[in-house]
Structure formats: structure tokens, C-alpha cells
C-alpha positions in Angstrom: 3.9 -9.8 11.8 5.0 -7.4 14.1 2.7 -4.5 15.6 5.4 -1.7 14.4 7.5 -3.5 11.7 7.9 -0.8 9.2 7.0 -2.1 5.4 4.7 -2.4 2.6 1.2 -2.8 1.5 -1.0 -2.6 -1.3 -4.6 -2.2 -0.8 -7.2 -4.0 -3.6 -10.9 -3.2 -5.0 -13.4 -6.0 -4.3 -12.3 -7.6 -7.7 -8.5 -7.7 -6.6 -7.2 -4.5 -8.4 -4.5 -2.8 -6.4 -5.8 0.6 -5.9 -3.1 2.0 -3.3 0.7 1.0 -3.0 1.9 2.3 0.5 4.3 2.1 3.2 5.0 3.2 7.0 4.4 1.3 10.3 2.2 -2.0 8.7 -0.3 -2.0 11.7 -0.6 1.7 12.3 -1.1 2.2 8.4 -3.4 -0.5 7.5 -6.0 0.3 10.7 -5.7 4.2 9.2 -7.3 2.5 6.1 -9.5 0.4 7.6 -10.5 0.7 11.4 -14.3 2.4 11.9 -15.3 2.8 8.2 -13.1 6.1 8.6 -10.2 5.3 6.2 -9.6 7.4 2.9 -9.4 4.9 0.8 -13.2 4.0 0.7 -13.0 0.9 -2.2 -9.9 -0.7 -0.3 -11.2 -4.4 0.4 -8.4 -6.2 0.8 -4.9 -6.0 1.3 -1.4 -7.6 1.1 1.8 -6.6 3.1 5.9 -6.8 3.4 7.6 -6.7 6.1 11.0 -4.3 5.3 12.9 -4.5 8.0 13.5 -0.4 8.1 11.7 2.2 7.6 14.3 3.3 4.5 14.1 -0.1 2.6 10.1 0.3 3.2 10.6 4.0 1.2 12.5 2.1 -1.2 10.1 -1.3 -2.2 7.2 1.3 -2.3 8.8 3.0 -5.5 10.1 0.0 -6.7 6.7 -1.4 -6.3 4.5 1.2 -7.8 6.8 1.9 -10.6 6.9 -2.3 -11.6 2.9 -1.7 -11.3 3.2 1.5 -14.1 5.5 -0.9 -16.1 3.3 -3.9 -16.0 -0.1 -2.2 -16.4 0.6 1.1 -18.3 -0.8 3.2 -15.1 -0.2 4.1 -11.7 -2.8 2.6 -9.2 -5.5 5.2 -9.1 -4.5 6.8 -4.9 -1.0 7.0 -6.1 -1.4 8.8 -8.9 0.2 12.1 -7.8 3.3 9.6 -7.5 3.1 8.6 -10.9 
């Protein structure tokens, strides 16, 4: 994966439950969550990432994935509640 590629990512807890869907430059965003145990989403144990190609496309995919999660599960991921 390109170091500075724009995309989306999902963070999941140790049980595999998605707790956050985010977007941006994937490597730097993931590093902000996992490096030095100093990330703003302390329950995050796993991630999945997808390159989107551009900032605009990443923003669109993030909104789409949050809506899809809400449709499937009846609620937004816990750290995306403000976006729901």
C-alpha cells in the first residue's frame, strides 16, 4: 500500500466488531490510532483498509460505509455516532 494513499479504513475491537470507519491518508491515520499506545480509539485491535485514489473518493466511501453499517446493524459504529 502506498504510504500516502488516500482511502478508508475500519477499526474493530478484539471481537471483530467495527467500532470506527475513517478516511484520509491511510498510513498516517492508522499510525495516529496505533503507535505508542496513544490513540484516540483505545478499543481498536484490528483494521481493514481500502485505497480510494483521491481525498474526495475517500470521503464519499467513508460516508457510504457508515450508512451501510447503519442499515445492516441498526446503528453507526460507536466512534462514528456524531456522523450518524
